[in-house]
N, C-alpha and C positions, 0 to 999 in steps of 0.2 A: 749244679748251682754255681753262681758267681758270687765271690766273697770279696769284700773290701776290708782290709786290715788298716787301722789308723795308728800311725806311729813309725818310728824309724830306728829303734834301738835293738839290743840283743834279745829282749823279751819278744818284740814283734817278729824278729827273724825266727825265733823258736816257734811262735804261733803259726807263722806262714809255713814253716817246714812241716809241722805236725798236720795242719789243715790240708796241705798238698797231698798227704797220703790217703785222704778220704776218697773212696770211689764215687762219692756223690758230688765232688768238686770238679767243675769244668775249668774254671779260671779264677786266679786270685790277683787282685789289684792291691797295691799298698801305697798309702799317702803318709809320708813321702818316701819311706824306705831307705835303703843304704846299698853299698856295693855288694854285700852278700845277698840281701833280699832280692836284688835285681836279677840274680841268677835263677830264681824260681818263681818270681811274680813280676807283673808289670808295675813298675813304680810310676806314680803320678805326682808331679811336682806341685804340691799344695800343702800348706801348713796344717797341723793337726787340730787347730782351733778355728779354722775358717768354715764354720758350720754351713753357711749358705752354699759355698762351693762344693763341699763334701756331699751335701744332700742333693744338690743338682747333679753331681756326678753319679750318685747312686741311682737316681731316677733315670738319667739318660742311658746308663749302661745296664739297666735291669739287674741291679745288685740284689741278691736274695737275702744276704745277711751282712751287716757291718759289725766288725769286732774292734772294740776300742782298747788299745794297749795302755797308753799313759793316763795318769790321774788328772792332768790339767783339763783336758776337754770334758772329762766326766764331771769334775767339780763345777765347771762352767755351764754344764747343762746340755751337752750334745745329745744325750739320750732323749730328753724332753723334746728337743728340736726335731729329731727324726721321728719320734712317736706322733707328734702333731701332724706330720706329713705321711703317717702310716707306712713308714719305712722300717723294716725289721732291723733291730740293733741289739747287741749284747752289752749289758752293763747297767749299773744303777742310775736312777734319775738324779738330778741335781740335789734334791732334798736328801736322798739316801746317801749320796756321795759325800755329804758333809761329815760323815764319820771319819773320813780322811782329810777333807778340806779344812776342818777346824779342830785342832787338838783340844781347844777349850770345850767345844760342843761334845766331843767324844768322851772326855773325862766326866763331864756333867751327866751325859747319857749313861755311862757306866755306873755312876753313883745312884742315879734314879732307879736303875734296874738291878742293883745288887750284883753287878758283874765285877769280879775281883780285879783290882788294879792298885797301883801305888798311891799312897796318900798324896794329896795335891792341893794347890790353890791356884786360881787364875788371876792374872793382873793385867790392867791396861794403863797403870801408872808406875813409872820406874822407881819413884821414891817409896811407894808402898811395897814394891817388890824387894827393894833393898832392906827395908825394915823387917820384912818377913824372914829374909835370909839371916839377919842378925839374930832373930829369935830361934830359927830352926837349926842353924849351924850347918856343917858340911860333913860328908859329901852330899851334894844335891844334883838334880838334873834340871837344866833349863831348856825348855822347848818353845820354839816359835809356834804361834798358833796356826799359821797358814802353811801353804806348800813351799818347801825349800829344797826340793830335789834330793831328799834323803840326808841333807846336811844340817837340818835345823834343830837337832838334839845335841846338847853340849853337856857332857859329864864334867862336873866341877868338884875336884877333890878337896878344895879349900874354899873358905868364905871369900877370899880375895878374888879367886878365879870366878866364883859365882857373881860377884859384883861386876867383874869385867864382862861376863856373858850377858848380863842384863843390859849393860851399857851398849855392847855391840849390837844387840837385837833391837832395843827400844829407842836408843838415842842416836847411835851411829847408823842405824838402819842397814846392817849387814845383809839382812834377808829381805829388804824392801818392805812392802806393806805386810808381808807375812809375819813380821816381828813386832808389829804395833801392839799386839797382845801376846802374852806368854803364859806358859804353864810352869810352875815350880813344883817339882815332885820329889818325893824321897828316893834316894838311890837304892836300887834293889840288888842284892847279892844273889847270884844264881847263874843259870845257863839258859840262853835264848833258843827258841825254836819257832819255826814258821809253819802254820797250819792253814790249808786252803780249803774253803767250803764253797762249792759251786751251788748256788741256790736259785729257786724260782719264787722266793718270797714266802714259801711254806715249808717245803722239803729241801734237802741238800744232799750233796755227795762230797765226800772228802777225797782229795788227791793225796799222794804220798807226802808225809811230813818232811820238812827240810830244815837245814840250819844254814843261815846266812853268816857272812863275816864282814861286818860293817867297817871297823877301823882300818886305816890304810896300812898299818905295819903288822908284822908277825906278832903273835901273842896278844892280839887285840889291843895294840898300842896306837897312839896317835889319834888325829881327828877322824870323825865319821865320814864315810863316803856313801855313794849310792849302793855299795855292795861290792866286795872284792872277790867273791866266790861263794859257792854253796855246794852242799851235797845232800843226797836223799837216797833212801829214807833215813831220817835221823833216829838212831836207836834210843835217844833220850825220850822220845814219844812212844812208849810201849803201849800195847793194846788197852790196858787198864786206864792209863793216863788219857788216851784218846777218848775213851768213853766219858771221862770226867770233862774233858774239853768240849765234847759235843753237847753235854747237858748244861754245864755251867757257863759256857762262853757262846757257842754257836747258836744253840736253840734259844738261849736267853736274849741274844742280840737280835735274831730274826723276829722273835715275838715282840720285843721291846720296840723295834722299828715299826712293826705293824700297829702297835698300840698308839704310837705317836703319828700315825698317818704317813709314814715314810717307807712304804713297802720296799724291801730290798731284794732286787733281782740282779744276778751277776756273780762276780767273784768276791767273796768276803775273805780277805787276808787277815789272819790273826797273828800278830807278832806277840809272842808269849815269853815270859820269864818263869822258869821253874826254880823257885826259891826254897830254902829250908822251911819256910812258913807255909808253902803251898804255891798254887798256880796263880799267876798274875798276868793281866794284859798290859803289854808295853804300848802297843798301838794297834789300830785297825787301818788297813788300806782297802781301797774300793776297787782293786784291780789285781791282776796277776803280779806276783813279785818279780823283781829283777835284781839279782840273777837267778833266784830260785827256780823260775820257770824253765831255765836252760838245763836244770838238773831233773826237774819233776816230769816234764813232758816226754823226754826220751824213755822213761820207765812206764809210761801209760800204754796199756794194751788196747784200750778202747778207741773208737773213732772220736776225736775231739769235737768234730762238728755235731755229732749226736748229742753230746753233753751241752754244748752251747745252745742248740735249738731247744733242748728240753728246758733250759732255764728261761729262754725267751717265751716259749709256748706255755709254760706253767705245768708241765707234765713230768717233772722229775720223779714223782712218786710212781707213775706208770712205768717209766723207763727203768727204774731200779727193780721193779717187780719182775721184769722180763729179762734182765741182764745183770750179770755179775760185773761190777765196775772194773775189777782186775787192774789195780793201780800200781802193780809192779814192785811190791815189797820183796820179791825174791831175788832181785838184783840191786846193785848200787850204782849211782851216777855221781860224778864229781865234775863241777864246772869251776874253772879258775879264770878270773878276769885279768887280761893283759891291759895295763893302763899306761897313759902317757906320763912321763916323768914330770913331777910337780903337782899332779892331781892329788887331792881335791882343790888345791890352789891353782895358780897360773900354770899353763902348759902351752906347748907349741903344737900346731897342727901341720899337716902336709908332709909328714914323714913317710917314706916308702916302706911298705910291709913286704918282706920277702920270706920265702920258705913255706908258704901255705901249701904248695904243690907236693911238699915232701912228707906231709903227715899221712899216717896209715889210713887205709880205708876203714870206715867205722868210727873214726874220730870226727866229732861234730864241731865245726867252727861257726859259732854264731857271731855275726858282725854287729857291732854297736856303733861306735864312732868311726865310720869308714866312708870313703867316697872313691869313685872310679874316675880317673882323669882321661880316659880313652885308651890308656896303655898300661897304667899301673894302679894298684890299690894303695890309697894313702890314708893316713890317720886323719880323723876329722872330729875328735872329741876326747874327753878325759878317759872314759872307759872305751877301749878300742875293740877288743875281741873277747869272747867267752869261749874257752876251749873245754869241751865236754867229752868225757869217756864213760861208757857204761861197762861195768865189770861184774863178774860173778859174786864178788864181795867188795867191801869198801877198800881194803888194803890193796888189792890188785888194781882197782880203778884209780886210786891215788898215784900209785907207781907209774902207771901207763900215762896218765894225763901230764905228769911232769916230763916224762920222756918225749912226748909229742911237743910240748911247749918249747923244749930245747931246740927244735928245728925252725922255730919262727923268730924273726928279728925285725925290729925297727928301732930307730935312734931313741935312746932314753926309755926303752921299754921297762916297765916295772910290774911285778906281780908278787903276791904273797906266796910263801913257800910252805905254809902250814894248813892249807885248806883241807878239811876233813879229819885232821888229827884228833880233834875232840871226840869224834865218833869212834875212832880206833881205841881210845882209852876206855870206852864202854864195852 
């Protein structure tokens, strides 16, 4: 089979890496890819939202399956565009992808279908939002309604900071059109986990649960990023809790989407908070998580292509009946993101990356913001590399991943030093 992967980050590198192991795959193309992806796939220079060009490429090159990595093309309707042309593609339709594309929609959807989440109100007027905060008090969380590259959620410990977050989103337009509407929700105390359900609209398969680290600094301090590292499986999500998540969250969401005429096929990412009061949904995403994918896929024993095709073809139930998913809970994987200094704010590009040839065999280097200038690999984004190690247990994986990171350098390189420590405490 010929596969086209859409996107150019660490998640897409992990997807290409895993798909390349399938005996069914003859060739992989990636639009637009990066310096790491180019080593195992043919990179095609076109944007991830140029649907006409992507569909034409798929037709001309006999692509058997297109796999969409990022949320933006999904929310804009790439799946609908391909389906209208009878081109096989993995991911939810535009209507289904609204579960990530609009925080306001997602919260109202959860309320309609009794899916547990934080108490909230949606606002399209900053004065009304300010009045609500005065009544509610702090701490609160302010979320931009639309897509904001993982940076649109602001935790506000004080009322004054909440006022500032409303102003930044709705008046100063820090998030552009994404912040014209906002969600104000109660602050949840607890521990976060990420659960991935690969679904065909009726049945689903879970991948290994993971734990992401969103804030930029150790100890979960500072502003949110797209994710500074992840590990899997997360011991927080024990088998009994997973059963509860399957029933109260995943099944309820798939059924609710069907009831509203938004059949959901693809990857349903459930961002959860385990609180003293119980399980709550923080957010849904309509695609593989980043960087969780870089920790989850290396644990997967199954052929990823089989799972994606089962989702597209609507036969996950049949696939499950004849195969044990084998999602790798017997080992642990840790991924640490190496970022450009200044991220998630301003940062410089074009810094040479050295030491990649020194890492041990078996260490996985997933490129995110990188490019090849003909002789050197250079930084080309805020999150530059994801370094992943699989170990027999979490402690050994953490130790080894930081040993490998010490061999890699680029100017102003920054990374968190505490990825996975929450899991060790359990």
